[in-house]
C-alpha positions in Angstrom: 7.0 26.2 -16.0 7.3 25.3 -12.5 7.2 22.7 -10.5 6.2 22.5 -6.6 6.7 19.6 -3.9 5.7 19.3 -0.8 7.4 16.6 1.4 4.1 15.4 3.6 5.7 14.8 7.0 6.0 18.9 7.0 2.5 18.8 7.4 2.0 16.4 10.4 1.8 18.4 13.3 0.2 21.4 11.6 -3.2 19.1 9.9 -6.2 20.3 12.3 -4.5 23.9 11.0 -4.0 23.2 6.9 -6.8 21.2 6.7 -9.6 24.7 7.4 -7.5 26.3 4.6 -9.4 24.0 2.1 -12.4 24.3 -0.1 -15.1 22.1 1.6 -15.4 19.0 -1.1 -11.7 18.7 -0.9 -11.8 18.9 3.1 -14.1 16.2 3.3 -12.2 14.3 0.8 -8.8 14.3 2.9 -10.7 13.3 6.0 -12.7 10.6 4.6 -9.4 8.4 4.1 -8.8 6.3 7.2 -4.7 6.3 6.8 -2.8 10.0 7.9 -0.7 9.6 5.1 -3.4 9.6 2.8 -5.0 12.2 4.5 -1.8 14.5 4.0 -1.1 13.5 0.6 -5.0 14.9 -0.2 -4.1 17.9 2.1 -0.6 18.1 0.4 -2.3 18.7 -2.8 -5.0 20.7 -2.3 -2.5 23.5 0.0 -0.2 23.5 -3.5 -3.1 23.9 -5.6 -4.2 27.3 -3.3 -0.8 28.2 -2.8 0.5 28.2 -6.6 -2.7 28.0 -8.6 -4.9 30.2 -6.6 -7.7 27.7 -5.8 -10.1 28.9 -2.7 -12.8 27.2 -3.9 -14.4 24.3 -5.2 -15.8 25.6 -8.5 -12.5 26.9 -9.3 -11.9 22.9 -10.5 -13.9 21.7 -13.4 -13.2 18.6 -14.8 -12.7 17.5 -18.7 -13.7 14.6 -21.1 -12.3 11.9 -19.2 -11.9 13.8 -15.8 -8.8 15.6 -15.9 -9.0 18.6 -13.4 -8.5 22.0 -15.1 -8.4 25.5 -14.0 -12.5 27.1 -14.8 -10.8 30.8 -15.2 -7.6 31.2 -17.1 -5.0 29.0 -19.9 -2.8 27.7 -16.9 -2.6 23.9 -17.2 -1.6 21.6 -14.3 -1.4 18.1 -13.2 -0.8 16.7 -9.3 0.7 13.6 -8.0 1.4 11.7 -4.8 3.4 8.8 -3.8 4.9 7.6 -0.9 6.4 10.9 1.3 6.0 13.7 -1.9 2.9 15.6 -3.5 4.1 17.0 -6.5 2.3 19.9 -8.5 3.0 21.2 -12.3 2.0 23.5 -14.2 2.4 25.8 -17.5 1.2 27.0 -20.5 1.1 24.1 -22.3 -0.8 20.7 -21.6 1.3 18.6 -19.6 1.1 15.3 -16.9 3.1 14.3 -14.0 3.7 11.2 -12.0 5.9 10.5 -9.1 6.2 7.2 -7.5 8.4 5.8 -4.6 10.8 3.3 -5.8 10.5 0.1 -4.8 10.1 -4.0 -5.6 8.1 -4.6 -8.7 6.2 -7.4 -9.9 6.8 -8.5 -12.5 3.4 -9.3 -13.7 2.5 -5.8 -13.4 5.4 -5.3 -15.9 4.4 -7.7 -18.3 0.5 -6.5 -18.6 1.4 -3.0 -18.5 4.8 -2.6 -20.6 5.5 -3.7 -24.5 7.5 -6.4 -25.6 10.7 -4.2 -26.0 10.1 -2.4 -23.1 10.0 -5.8 -20.8 13.3 -6.9 -22.9 15.1 -4.2 -21.5 13.4 -4.5 -17.9 14.3 -8.1 -17.9 17.8 -7.8 -18.9 19.2 -7.5 -15.0 18.0 -9.9 -12.2 14.2 -8.8 -11.3 14.3 -6.6 -7.8 17.8 -4.9 -8.4 18.7 -1.5 -7.6 19.0 -1.3 -11.6 15.7 -3.5 -12.3 13.7 -1.4 -9.7 14.8 2.0 -10.9 14.3 1.3 -14.7 10.4 0.1 -13.9 9.5 3.7 -12.0 11.6 4.9 -15.3 8.9 3.3 -17.7 5.9 3.6 -15.2 6.0 7.6 -14.6 6.8 8.3 -18.6 3.8 6.4 -19.2 1.6 7.8 -16.6 2.8 11.2 -17.3 2.1 10.9 -20.9 -1.4 9.1 -20.1 -2.4 12.2 -17.7 -1.2 14.7 -20.2 -3.1 13.9 -23.0 -5.9 13.9 -20.7 -7.2 10.1 -21.8 -6.0 8.5 -18.5 -6.6 4.7 -18.6 -8.5 4.9 -22.2 -5.1 5.7 -23.4 -3.7 2.1 -22.2 -0.2 1.8 -21.1 0.9 -1.3 -22.8 -0.4 0.5 -26.2 2.8 2.6 -26.5 6.6 2.6 -25.7 8.7 5.4 -24.3 12.2 3.3 -25.1 14.6 4.5 -26.2 15.2 6.9 -23.7 16.5 9.7 -25.1 16.3 13.6 -25.7 13.9 13.2 -28.3 10.1 13.3 -27.7 7.9 10.3 -27.6 5.4 9.8 -30.3 2.0 8.5 -29.3 -1.1 8.5 -31.5 0.1 11.2 -33.4 1.4 13.5 -30.6 4.9 14.4 -29.2 5.8 14.5 -25.7 8.9 15.4 -24.1 10.2 13.9 -20.9 12.0 15.2 -17.8 12.7 13.1 -15.0 14.2 13.4 -11.6 15.0 11.6 -8.3 14.2 13.0 -4.6 14.9 10.7 -1.8 14.4 7.1 -3.4 11.4 8.6 -5.4 11.3 9.4 -9.0 9.4 11.6 -10.7 8.6 12.3 -14.9 7.0 15.6 -16.4 5.4 15.1 -20.0 5.0 17.9 -21.9 3.7 19.5 -25.3 7.0 21.1 -25.7 10.5 21.1 -24.4 10.5 23.9 -21.4 13.3 26.2 -21.8 13.2 26.8 -17.6 11.7 25.0 -15.4 11.4 26.7 -11.6 11.4 24.0 -9.3 10.5 24.8 -5.7 10.3 22.1 -2.0 7.6 23.7 0.1 8.2 23.8 3.8 5.2 24.4 6.1 6.6 27.3 7.6 6.0 28.8 4.1 3.4 27.3 3.0 1.4 28.5 6.4 2.6 32.0 5.7 1.4 32.3 2.4 -1.9 30.6 2.7 -2.8 32.3 6.5 -2.0 35.8 4.5 -4.6 34.7 2.0 -7.4 33.4 4.0 
């Protein structure tokens, strides 16, 4: 199993060059965004899929019943997420999902709508929008999102319908399926990986613009 990450600030100066390396639909999608940060996130996702998964054309990606993207050929599973400064891609031999979020102040109304009573009770043990409560909110949020994505159901599996507490080295059981969760923090962002099996090893790579440019230019 592997995690590939890029900071979108790496791509700012080379946007016009990098965008030409994406398949037509992905290129148009990235350019439709008004804000440059959104364009860079979309660009980063496309570049990682090409560099890591070999996605060179729009036809290399197909979509499942609930619009989860899959590779047309091969049995490799993957999932993509982006937030703030980072884009993250996870890939491996089993069903998996990933979600990354920039840690910030959260709204209690969102927590009460999307979390279970048990999760809300744990969250509101401390004052809202403290460092501790903000981190816990996004730990819960990324866990739920990653499971929803890994299952292939997305919001057809409502986040308030299952709990990810307690946080232990045990699988989280949702709808009769078990998901193993792993979190990490990178420069004010938290991400969670959900997988069917506990990975023996996770190969994690933080890409630079120069590395992407070298490998993709040679492959173009």
